N, C-alpha and C positions, 0 to 999 in steps of 0.2 A: 694730865693725870694718867692717861692710858700709857704714855711713854714711860712714866715712872713705874707703873705696874709691870710693864714688859721688861724693863731693866732689872727690877727686883726678881722677877721670875728667872731671867737668864743668870743673874748672879747666884741665885740659890741652886739652880739645877745643873749648871755647867760643870762644877767639880764632880758631881755624881756621874754625869754622862761620860766625862773623860776617864774616870776610874773604871767605869763599866766597860768602855771600849778597850782600855788597856788590858783589863782582865780577860776579855774575850780574845784579844790578840795574842795572849799568852805571855805577857810581859813578866819580868821577874817579880818575885813576891812583893806585893804592895805594902806600905807601912800600915800597921794596925790602926794607928790613930787616924789616918786618912780614910781608911775603910769604915770607921765608925762616924767620923765627923761629916763626911760627904752626904750620907743618907739623912742624917739629922738636919743638916742645913737645907737639903732639898725639901724635906717634908715640913720644915718650919715655914716655907713660903706660903702655906695656907693661912698662917697667922699674919703675914705682912699685908695682904690685900685688904682686909677689913680696916687695919690701922691706916693705910694709905687713903682709903675711901673716907674714913672718919675725918682725917685731917684735911681732905680736899673739898668735901661737899658740906656746905653750911647747913642745908636743910636736913641732911642726914643726922648731923650733930644735934640739932634742935629736936627732931623726932625721937632720937635715942634718949635724950633727957626726959622727954614726956613719957616715953615707955618705961623708963626706970623710976618715974615718979619724982624726979628732981625739979621739975618745972611744970607749971600748969599750961595746958594747951591754950594758945592764944587764938582767939577768934578774930578773923580779919574779914575783909570784904568778900573774899572768895570762900566758897563753901567746900569743906573737905569732909568727906564721909568717913567715919570711923565706926567699925563694928566692935561691939563688946562681945567677947567670946567667953562663955562660962561653961564650966564642966558639969 
């Protein structure tokens, strides 16, 4: 899972980094579409990590379903402490 997260991070941030370095080096004018797409792709990486985590970790999926009220919490032999927070 951590390798997949690292690859997703590199795929997302490499175009932005390359464009930034080219801009600092004084390269010829960069395409407008690339200058818009690269930062959007880079910043979208914050959305990928929770999705990767959700798909990889079964207990996280189950706890998320309980949190969203889609499934009742299952009591097993182990005791898990949950705090109810009220405003």
